[in-house]
C-alpha positions as CSV (number, residue, x, y, z in Angstrom):
1,M,0.1,-0.3,0.4
2,I,1.1,3.9,-0.7
3,A,1.4,5.6,2.2
4,A,0.7,9.2,2.7
5,L,2.1,12.2,4.1
6,N,0.4,13.6,6.8
7,Y,-0.5,17.4,7.7
8,N,2.8,18.2,9.9
9,E,4.9,16.2,7.6
10,I,3.3,18.5,4.7
11,V,4.0,21.6,6.4
12,S,7.3,20.0,7.0
13,K,7.6,19.7,3.2
14,L,6.1,23.2,2.8
15,K,8.9,25.0,5.3
16,E,11.6,23.1,3.2
17,K,10.3,25.1,0.4
18,G,10.9,28.6,2.0
19,L,7.3,29.1,3.5
20,D,7.2,30.3,6.6
21,G,4.8,28.7,9.0
22,K,2.3,32.3,8.7
23,E,2.3,32.1,5.1
24,I,1.3,28.4,5.6
25,D,-1.7,29.0,7.4
26,E,-2.7,31.9,5.1
27,K,-2.3,29.3,2.1
28,I,-4.2,26.8,3.3
29,N,-7.1,29.0,5.1
30,K,-7.5,30.4,1.5
31,K,-7.4,27.3,-0.2
32,M,-10.4,26.1,2.7
33,D,-12.3,29.4,1.2
34,Q,-11.6,28.5,-2.5
35,L,-13.2,25.2,-2.0
36,S,-16.1,26.4,0.3
37,G,-15.4,23.9,3.3
38,L,-16.0,21.7,0.5
39,I,-12.1,19.8,1.4
40,S,-10.6,19.2,5.4
41,K,-6.9,21.4,6.3
42,E,-5.3,18.8,5.1
43,G,-7.0,18.4,2.3
44,A,-5.7,21.5,1.6
45,A,-1.9,21.1,2.4
46,H,-2.1,18.8,-0.4
47,I,-3.3,20.6,-2.9
48,I,-1.1,23.3,-1.5
49,A,2.0,20.8,-2.2
50,N,0.6,19.8,-5.2
51,E,1.0,23.4,-6.8
52,L,3.9,23.7,-5.1
53,G,5.6,20.8,-6.8
54,I,6.2,19.0,-3.6
55,K,4.9,15.3,-4.1
56,I,3.4,13.4,-2.1
57,F,2.5,10.2,-3.5
58,E,5.1,9.4,-6.2
59,D,2.6,9.6,-10.0
60,I,0.5,6.9,-9.6
61,G,-0.2,6.3,-13.5
62,E,-3.0,4.4,-14.2
63,I,-5.1,2.3,-11.7
64,K,-7.9,-0.3,-10.7
65,I,-10.3,1.2,-8.6
66,E,-9.6,-1.3,-5.8
67,K,-6.7,0.4,-5.4
68,V,-7.3,3.8,-5.3
69,R,-6.2,5.7,-1.4
70,S,-7.2,8.6,0.3
71,G,-4.6,11.4,-0.7
72,M,-2.7,10.2,-4.2
73,R,-3.0,12.5,-7.2
74,N,-2.2,11.9,-11.0
75,V,-4.4,9.6,-10.9
76,N,-5.4,7.4,-14.3
77,I,-8.9,5.8,-14.3
78,N,-11.1,3.4,-17.4
79,G,-14.4,2.6,-15.9
80,K,-18.1,2.0,-17.0
81,L,-20.9,4.2,-16.3
82,T,-23.2,2.6,-13.6
83,I,-24.8,5.6,-12.1
84,N,-24.9,9.2,-13.4
85,F,-26.2,11.9,-10.8
86,G,-26.2,14.6,-13.0
87,I,-25.1,18.3,-12.8
88,R,-26.5,20.8,-9.7
89,S,-26.3,23.9,-8.8
90,F,-25.2,25.7,-5.6
91,K,-24.3,28.8,-3.9
92,N,-23.5,29.7,-0.5
93,E,-22.5,32.6,1.4
94,K,-18.6,32.4,-0.3
95,R,-19.2,30.8,-3.8
96,E,-22.2,29.2,-6.3
97,G,-21.2,27.0,-9.2
98,R,-21.7,23.6,-10.5
99,V,-21.1,20.1,-9.8
100,G,-21.4,16.9,-11.7
101,S,-21.2,13.6,-10.9
102,F,-21.4,10.2,-11.6
103,V,-20.1,6.4,-10.7
104,I,-17.8,3.8,-12.8
105,G,-16.9,0.6,-12.5
106,D,-14.4,-1.5,-13.6
107,E,-13.9,-5.6,-12.5
108,T,-12.2,-4.5,-9.0
109,G,-15.6,-2.1,-7.8
110,T,-16.5,1.4,-8.4
111,I,-16.1,5.3,-7.3
112,R,-17.8,8.1,-7.5
113,V,-16.5,10.6,-10.0
114,V,-17.0,14.3,-9.1
115,L,-16.5,17.3,-12.0
116,W,-15.9,20.8,-10.9
117,D,-15.3,22.5,-14.3
118,D,-16.7,24.3,-16.6
119,T,-14.8,22.2,-19.6
120,H,-15.8,18.5,-18.0
121,L,-19.1,19.8,-16.7
122,N,-19.9,20.2,-20.6
123,K,-18.8,16.7,-21.4
124,M,-21.4,14.9,-19.2
125,E,-23.9,15.7,-21.3
126,G,-22.5,13.0,-24.0
127,M,-22.3,10.2,-21.8
128,K,-25.1,7.9,-22.1
129,E,-25.7,4.4,-20.5
130,E,-22.8,2.0,-19.9
131,S,-20.3,4.6,-21.4
132,I,-16.8,4.1,-21.1
133,V,-15.3,7.2,-18.8
134,R,-11.4,7.5,-18.6
135,V,-10.1,10.4,-16.3
136,E,-6.7,11.7,-15.8
137,N,-4.7,13.2,-13.2
138,G,-7.6,12.8,-11.1
139,Y,-6.7,13.4,-6.6
140,I,-8.2,10.8,-4.3
141,R,-10.2,12.4,-1.5
142,E,-12.5,11.0,1.2
143,N,-16.1,11.5,2.0
144,N,-18.4,9.7,4.4
145,G,-15.6,7.0,4.6
146,Y,-16.0,6.2,0.6
147,K,-13.4,7.1,-1.9
148,E,-13.9,9.6,-4.0
149,I,-11.9,10.8,-7.3
150,H,-11.9,14.4,-7.9
151,L,-11.1,16.5,-11.3
152,N,-10.4,19.8,-11.2
153,N,-9.2,22.1,-14.8
154,N,-5.5,20.2,-14.9
155,S,-7.2,16.9,-15.0
156,K,-8.5,14.8,-17.9
157,F,-12.1,13.3,-18.7
158,E,-12.5,11.4,-21.4
159,L,-15.8,9.6,-23.3
160,N,-15.3,5.8,-24.8
161,P,-11.9,6.5,-25.3
162,D,-10.2,4.1,-28.3
163,G,-8.6,0.6,-27.0
164,V,-10.5,0.8,-23.6
165,K,-13.7,-2.6,-23.1
166,I,-14.6,-3.5,-19.5
167,E,-17.0,-5.7,-19.5
168,N,-17.9,-6.8,-16.2
169,V,-18.4,-4.1,-13.6
170,K,-18.2,-5.5,-9.8
171,A,-20.5,-3.9,-7.5
172,N,-20.1,-2.4,-4.3
173,G,-16.6,-1.9,-4.2
174,S,-14.7,1.7,-3.6
175,L,-18.9,3.1,-3.1
176,N,-21.8,2.2,-1.3
177,L,-24.0,1.7,-4.2
178,N,-27.4,1.0,-1.9
179,F,-29.4,3.8,-1.9
180,N,-30.8,4.4,1.9
181,E,-34.7,4.0,2.2
182,K,-36.1,7.2,3.5
183,K,-40.1,8.0,3.3
184,I,-40.7,11.1,1.7
185,K,-41.1,13.6,4.4
186,E,-37.8,12.5,5.5
187,L,-35.8,14.2,2.0
188,N,-32.7,16.7,2.5
189,V,-31.2,18.4,-0.3
190,G,-28.5,16.0,-1.4
191,D,-29.6,12.5,-0.1
192,R,-29.3,9.7,-2.0
193,A,-32.3,7.6,-0.8
194,S,-34.6,4.9,-2.2
195,I,-38.6,5.9,-1.9
196,K,-41.7,4.0,-2.4
197,G,-45.6,5.5,-3.3
198,T,-47.8,5.8,-5.6
199,I,-48.0,8.2,-9.1
200,V,-50.9,10.8,-8.8
201,Q,-49.7,12.5,-11.5
202,V,-48.3,12.3,-14.6
203,F,-47.2,14.9,-16.7
204,D,-46.6,15.3,-20.5
205,P,-43.1,13.9,-21.8
206,R,-40.4,16.9,-23.3
207,F,-38.8,16.7,-25.9
208,Y,-35.5,18.0,-26.5
209,E,-32.7,18.5,-29.3
210,V,-29.5,16.1,-29.0
211,C,-26.9,15.4,-31.4
212,G,-27.1,12.0,-32.7
213,Q,-23.1,11.8,-32.2
214,C,-22.4,12.3,-28.9
215,G,-26.0,13.1,-26.7
216,K,-25.5,16.2,-26.1
217,R,-28.0,19.0,-26.0
218,L,-28.2,21.2,-29.1
219,I,-28.2,25.0,-29.7
220,V,-30.2,27.0,-31.4
221,E,-28.0,29.3,-34.2
222,N,-29.6,31.0,-36.6
223,G,-32.1,28.3,-37.5
224,S,-29.9,25.8,-37.1
225,F,-28.6,23.1,-34.6
226,N,-25.3,22.7,-33.3
227,C,-23.4,20.9,-31.3
228,A,-20.0,21.9,-29.3
229,Q,-18.2,19.5,-30.5
230,H,-19.7,18.6,-34.0
231,G,-20.8,21.8,-35.1
232,K,-24.4,21.6,-37.5
233,V,-25.9,18.8,-36.8
234,N,-29.4,17.3,-38.0
235,P,-30.8,17.0,-34.4
236,M,-32.3,13.8,-33.0
237,Y,-34.5,13.8,-29.3
238,S,-34.3,12.9,-26.2
239,C,-36.7,13.2,-23.3
240,V,-38.0,13.1,-19.8
241,V,-40.6,12.9,-18.0
242,N,-42.3,13.5,-14.6
243,C,-44.4,12.6,-12.3
244,V,-45.6,12.8,-8.9
245,L,-45.0,10.1,-6.2
246,D,-46.6,9.8,-2.8
247,D,-45.8,7.7,0.1
248,G,-48.4,8.7,2.5
249,T,-46.0,11.0,4.6
250,E,-45.8,13.4,1.5
251,S,-45.5,14.0,-1.9
252,V,-42.4,14.5,-4.4
253,R,-41.8,15.2,-8.1
254,V,-39.6,12.0,-9.9
255,V,-37.7,12.9,-12.9
256,C,-37.1,10.3,-15.1
257,F,-34.4,11.1,-18.3
258,R,-33.7,9.2,-21.4
259,E,-34.1,5.2,-20.8
260,L,-35.1,5.7,-17.2
261,A,-38.3,8.0,-18.9
262,A,-39.2,4.9,-20.9
263,N,-38.5,2.1,-18.5
264,L,-40.9,4.3,-16.5
265,L,-43.8,4.3,-18.7
266,G,-43.2,0.6,-19.8
267,I,-42.1,0.9,-23.1
268,P,-39.3,1.1,-25.4
269,N,-37.6,4.5,-25.8
270,N,-37.4,4.5,-29.4
271,D,-41.5,4.3,-29.0
272,L,-41.5,7.2,-26.4
273,I,-39.5,9.5,-29.2
274,R,-42.1,8.6,-31.8
275,M,-44.4,9.8,-29.6
276,K,-43.7,13.6,-30.2
277,D,-45.6,13.5,-33.0
278,L,-48.2,11.5,-31.8
279,P,-49.3,13.1,-28.5
280,G,-52.4,11.8,-28.1
281,E,-51.1,8.5,-27.9
282,F,-49.6,9.2,-23.9
283,E,-52.7,9.7,-22.6
284,K,-53.9,6.5,-22.8
285,I,-50.2,5.3,-21.1
286,K,-50.8,8.0,-18.3
287,E,-53.8,7.2,-17.4
288,N,-52.3,2.9,-16.9
289,L,-49.5,4.7,-14.7
290,L,-51.5,6.4,-12.3
291,G,-52.4,4.6,-9.2
292,K,-49.3,2.6,-9.5
293,Q,-47.1,1.9,-7.0
294,I,-42.6,2.1,-8.0
295,K,-39.1,2.4,-5.7
296,A,-37.3,5.1,-7.5
297,D,-33.3,5.3,-6.6
298,G,-31.7,8.6,-6.8
299,R,-31.0,12.4,-5.6
300,A,-33.1,14.8,-3.7
301,N,-32.5,18.5,-5.5
302,R,-33.3,21.1,-5.0
303,N,-35.3,22.8,-7.6
304,E,-34.4,27.1,-6.8
305,M,-36.9,28.4,-9.4
306,F,-40.1,26.7,-7.7
307,D,-37.8,26.8,-4.3
308,R,-38.7,23.1,-4.0
309,I,-36.8,19.5,-3.4
310,E,-37.4,17.0,-6.7
311,F,-36.0,13.3,-7.2
312,I,-33.8,12.7,-9.9
313,A,-34.2,9.3,-10.6
314,A,-31.1,6.6,-11.4
315,A,-33.7,3.9,-11.4
316,V,-36.7,2.8,-11.4
317,E,-39.0,0.0,-10.7
318,E,-43.0,-1.2,-10.3
319,L,-43.9,-2.9,-6.6
320,N,-46.1,-5.2,-5.5
321,P,-49.4,-3.3,-4.8
322,E,-50.2,-5.6,-1.5
323,K,-46.5,-5.7,-0.5
324,L,-46.4,-1.7,-0.4
325,L,-49.2,-1.9,1.1
326,E,-48.5,-3.9,4.5
327,E,-45.3,-1.4,4.3
328,M,-47.3,2.0,4.5
329,N,-49.8,0.4,7.2
330,D,-46.7,0.6,9.7
331,I,-46.1,4.4,9.0
């Protein structure tokens, strides 16, 4: 196992570079302020040391997920996308911006990837189910006992790199993929949770234009559809479907994107896209959905426009009604 330097050892290394104790404290506190409390004092010291060329680890290079250790830097990992948590905006007293995250896995385990740089976040829009992801020059940090790989503006993020194949993913490796089961009234922003309930309202699907090559959302310019990567293209379409789930304690809007929207409706994705030109067809499906009991795994996000919690689904499945009624009677 590769050993990391502890905080005092890092400070000693910084002093060897000619920094005095006060200057070190100022740099570390400034870095912690920049990251809005999202990093520990030791983690900030790691970053300062790295910026000054002090190696806390030797360059790790390519590594399997099971081998990651907190504090490693310059890590290269390949993995297959298993869960996409999407991109969310945040704002606090010190900072505002966007952060994206998703889970990748290889044959040794799984790990969460966290992105902060806009260039990387824009690439996330091109990720599809089971995309192969390569990250380079990431750094490993620990969050609630689990390892994460974080990317900054010096890191690289590539989709479906040539020559990289991952057939099997070992679940429950570096990341606990189990969602904590919660009642809807217990949801807090940021919770990764599993909720159960009855569909009491279904909204019409919303369709949007995407690039057929990378899956990114298109921009309309001068009457043409343009992809940031592939330029002017003929659009293809993707879809989002929202429903309201009620578990007897409260209700929440559940948001399902792309293939997950088709899964919720119980139809092939191609059939869902065809409904763009046949809006009346959806009414029949909507009637069948109302009253169904489902389980949804995902993340609770805040919709800033409407100032409410919404649930971004990562997986949905229909439940046995009798079993759900038994559970709801125990509330």
